[in-house]
C-alpha positions in Angstrom: 33.1 20.0 -12.2 31.5 16.8 -13.7 28.1 17.1 -15.3 25.1 16.2 -13.1 24.3 13.3 -15.4 27.8 11.8 -15.0 27.7 12.1 -11.2 24.2 10.5 -11.1 25.5 7.6 -13.3 28.5 7.1 -11.0 26.2 7.0 -7.9 23.8 4.5 -9.6 26.8 2.2 -10.4 28.2 2.5 -6.9 24.8 1.8 -5.4 24.6 4.5 -2.8 23.1 3.1 0.4 19.7 4.3 1.5 20.3 3.6 5.2 19.9 6.7 7.4 22.0 5.9 10.5 24.8 7.5 12.5 27.4 6.5 10.0 25.6 7.9 7.0 24.9 11.1 8.9 28.6 11.6 9.8 29.7 10.8 6.2 27.2 13.3 4.8 28.2 16.0 7.2 31.9 15.4 6.5 31.3 15.6 2.7 29.3 18.8 3.0 31.9 20.6 5.1 35.1 19.2 3.4 35.4 22.1 1.0 35.8 19.8 -2.0 33.2 19.6 -4.8 30.6 22.2 -4.0 27.1 21.4 -3.0 24.5 22.2 -5.7 21.4 22.2 -3.6 21.1 22.5 0.2 17.6 21.9 1.7 16.7 23.1 5.1 13.9 21.0 6.7 13.2 17.3 6.9 9.4 17.2 6.4 7.7 15.9 3.3 8.5 19.1 1.3 12.2 19.1 2.2 12.5 15.3 1.6 10.7 15.7 -1.8 12.9 18.6 -2.9 16.0 16.6 -1.9 14.8 13.6 -3.9 14.0 15.7 -6.9 17.4 17.4 -6.9 19.3 14.1 -6.3 17.4 12.4 -9.1 18.7 15.0 -11.5 22.3 14.3 -10.5 22.7 17.4 -8.4 25.0 17.2 -5.3 22.3 17.5 -2.6 22.3 17.9 1.2 19.3 18.1 3.5 19.7 19.5 7.1 17.0 18.8 9.7 17.2 20.3 13.2 15.4 17.4 14.9 14.3 14.1 13.3 12.6 13.5 9.9 8.9 14.4 10.0 9.3 15.8 13.5 7.0 18.7 12.7 3.8 19.1 10.7 4.6 16.1 8.4 4.4 13.7 11.3 1.1 14.9 12.8 -1.0 15.4 9.7 -4.6 14.2 9.1 -2.9 11.6 6.8 -5.3 12.4 4.0 -4.0 12.1 0.4 -7.1 13.9 -1.0 -8.3 14.7 -4.4 -9.1 18.4 -3.7 -12.8 18.4 -2.7 -12.2 21.3 -0.4 -10.6 23.2 -3.2 -13.5 22.5 -5.6 -15.9 24.0 -3.0 -13.8 27.2 -3.1 -13.7 27.2 -6.9 -10.0 26.5 -7.1 -10.1 24.0 -10.0 -6.4 24.2 -10.7 -5.5 23.2 -7.2 -8.1 20.4 -7.2 -6.6 19.0 -10.4 -3.1 19.2 -9.0 -4.3 17.3 -5.9 -6.0 14.6 -8.0 -2.8 14.1 -10.2 -0.5 13.9 -7.1 -2.9 11.4 -5.4 -2.8 9.2 -8.6 1.0 9.2 -8.5 1.2 8.4 -4.8 -1.4 5.6 -5.0 0.0 3.9 -8.2 3.7 4.7 -8.4 5.4 6.6 -5.5 4.0 4.8 -2.5 1.2 2.3 -3.3 2.3 0.3 -0.3 1.7 3.2 2.1 -1.5 4.9 0.7 -4.8 3.1 0.9 -8.4 4.0 -0.1 -10.4 5.6 2.6 -14.2 5.6 2.5 -16.1 8.8 3.2 -19.7 9.2 4.0 -21.9 12.3 3.5 -25.2 11.8 5.3 -28.4 13.2 4.0 -30.3 14.1 7.1 -30.4 17.8 7.9 -34.0 19.0 8.1 -35.4 21.7 5.8 -34.5 23.1 2.4 -31.0 24.3 3.6 -30.1 20.7 4.5 -31.3 19.3 1.2 -29.5 22.0 -0.7 -26.3 21.5 1.2 -26.4 17.7 0.5 -27.1 18.4 -3.2 -24.1 20.8 -3.5 -21.9 18.3 -1.7 -23.0 15.5 -4.0 -22.3 17.7 -7.0 -18.8 18.4 -5.7 -18.2 14.7 -5.2 -19.3 14.1 -8.8 -16.9 16.7 -10.1 -14.1 15.3 -8.0 -14.7 11.9 -9.5 -14.4 13.4 -13.0 -11.0 14.7 -12.0 -10.1 11.3 -10.5 -10.9 9.6 -13.8 -9.2 12.3 -15.9 -6.0 11.8 -13.8 -5.8 8.2 -14.8 -6.6 6.7 -11.4 -8.8 3.7 -12.0 -11.9 2.7 -10.1 -10.1 -0.6 -9.1 -7.6 1.5 -7.1 -10.1 4.1 -5.9 -13.8 3.4 -6.3 -16.3 5.9 -7.6 -19.1 7.4 -5.5 -22.4 5.6 -4.8 -25.6 6.4 -2.9 -26.5 4.5 0.3 -29.8 4.2 2.1 -30.6 5.0 5.7 -29.4 1.5 6.9 -26.2 1.9 5.0 -25.4 5.2 6.7 -26.0 3.6 10.2 -23.9 0.6 9.3 -21.0 2.9 8.5 -21.6 5.4 11.2 -23.6 3.7 14.1 -23.6 6.8 16.3 -25.2 9.0 13.7 -28.4 10.8 14.6 -31.4 8.9 13.2 -34.1 11.6 13.1 -34.5 13.1 9.6 -31.9 10.7 8.2 -32.8 9.7 4.6 -29.6 8.1 3.3 -26.3 9.4 2.1 -23.5 9.3 -0.4 -20.3 7.3 -0.1 -17.1 8.3 -1.9 -13.5 7.3 -1.6 -10.3 9.2 -1.2 -6.7 8.4 -0.2 -5.1 8.1 3.3 -1.5 7.4 4.1 -1.1 4.8 6.8 1.8 6.5 8.4 2.8 10.0 7.3 6.2 9.9 9.0 7.0 6.6 7.2 6.2 8.3 3.9 8.7 11.0 4.7 11.3 8.5 5.7 10.7 6.5 2.4 11.2 9.6 0.3 14.3 10.6 2.3 15.8 7.1 1.9 15.2 7.2 -1.8 17.0 10.6 -2.0 19.9 9.0 0.0 20.1 6.1 -2.4 20.7 8.7 -5.2 23.5 10.3 -3.3 21.8 13.0 -1.2 23.2 13.6 2.3 20.4 13.4 4.8 21.6 14.9 8.0 19.4 15.0 11.1 20.0 16.8 14.4 21.8 19.6 12.6 20.2 23.0 13.2 20.6 25.8 10.7 21.2 29.0 12.7 21.5 31.4 9.7 20.9 31.2 6.0 21.4 33.1 2.8 20.8 32.3 -0.9 24.1 30.4 -1.1 25.3 29.4 2.4 24.1 28.3 5.8 25.6 28.3 9.3 24.7 25.3 11.4 25.1 23.8 14.8 25.5 20.0 15.3 22.9 19.3 18.0 24.7 16.1 19.0 28.2 17.5 19.5 27.6 21.3 19.8 30.1 22.0 17.0 29.3 24.8 14.5 30.2 25.2 10.9 29.2 26.6 7.5 28.2 25.0 4.2 28.2 26.7 0.9 25.8 25.7 -1.9 24.7 26.8 -5.4 21.2 27.4 -3.9 19.7 27.1 -0.5 16.0 26.1 -0.2 14.1 26.9 2.9 11.6 24.0 3.4 10.8 24.6 7.1 7.1 25.3 6.7 5.7 27.4 9.5 9.2 28.0 10.8 10.4 29.6 7.6 10.3 33.1 9.1 12.7 32.1 11.8 15.5 32.0 9.2 14.2 34.9 7.0 12.4 37.7 8.9 11.0 39.1 5.6 8.9 36.0 5.2 5.4 36.2 6.7 3.7 32.9 7.4 0.1 32.4 8.2 -0.5 28.8 9.4 -3.7 27.0 8.7 -6.1 27.2 11.6 -7.9 24.1 12.8 -9.9 23.0 15.8 -10.0 19.3 16.5 -11.0 16.8 19.2 -9.3 13.4 19.5 -11.9 10.8 20.6 -11.8 7.1 21.3 -13.5 5.4 18.4 -15.7 3.4 20.8 -17.3 6.7 22.0 -18.7 7.3 18.5 -19.7 3.8 17.6 -16.4 2.8 15.8 -17.3 4.3 12.5 -16.2 2.4 9.4 -16.0 5.5 7.2 -14.9 9.1 7.6 -18.0 11.2 8.1 -18.1 14.6 6.5 -20.8 17.3 6.5 -21.0 20.9 5.3 -21.1 23.4 8.1 -24.6 25.1 7.9 -24.4 28.6 6.6 -20.7 28.5 5.7 -20.2 27.5 2.1 -17.0 25.6 1.5 -16.4 24.6 5.1 -16.8 21.0 6.2 -16.9 19.2 9.5 -15.4 15.7 9.6 -15.0 12.7 11.9 -11.8 10.9 10.6 -11.0 7.4 11.9 -7.4 6.6 12.5 -5.5 3.3 12.5 -4.7 3.7 16.2 -8.3 3.5 17.4 -8.8 7.3 17.6 -11.2 9.6 15.7 -10.3 13.1 14.8 -13.4 15.3 15.0 -13.4 18.9 13.8 -12.6 21.2 10.9 -9.8 23.3 9.3 -11.1 26.8 8.9 -8.5 28.4 6.6 
């Protein structure tokens, strides 16, 4: 078998197409089942994790195939909050390592991987809850934002790409969030984070890049059984079944991982959200976030979307 570097060089010269269409799907499936040169890495799941794994493997010259039961980003990766955040929630829980990882990944996404898809998003923390608890909550949030900005600067993400935090007065809060309650309002703090314009489009861009490096991206192909080195599949378009062997099989199906491996126990994140027309809440110009009273590390947010909606709620755990 040729070395991975040699195969990668050959694909680069050939200029593997990045198109993901019926022809590339059929070609990829035929190559995977032909019984010729073995597959090095087989990825199950076409969300952002699966697409990212396929890209990483293909970029190293490994013969890579990705199988997705439906369409790319058909699950969680296509219905996310679209935040590319710097880990403020993790800081609130004391998880500095995860916050740092988030800040570094955000930097790469906004400067190298997908600067055309990720834009700065302004956040507003109002200072308006009455009493000592409200003032303490705002002070803790401001301290967290300050630490998050230290991580932003340490990651190498410049303030021209993502501005640093700044205080705003009462009028500034109302300009950004017209429907905000006015009694007790004293001002607030503005900070910036990242938001991907279209999460499914980001997945597609990563998958197409993997395809350009030789990965087979095969949609509508459901894995019915999997082990460490092989999978059984069913072509959802034709009903045909088959088997693919690989050096390693990676289960990147997220909350569905336990469907293929009963020993895996998955606890999904739990969230409660309302989807509102932006006009009902004054068409906010910033994402509004506030700490939940009496619950350290939990935040309530109103998150504007490009389609004129506002997500209102929180993710508990």
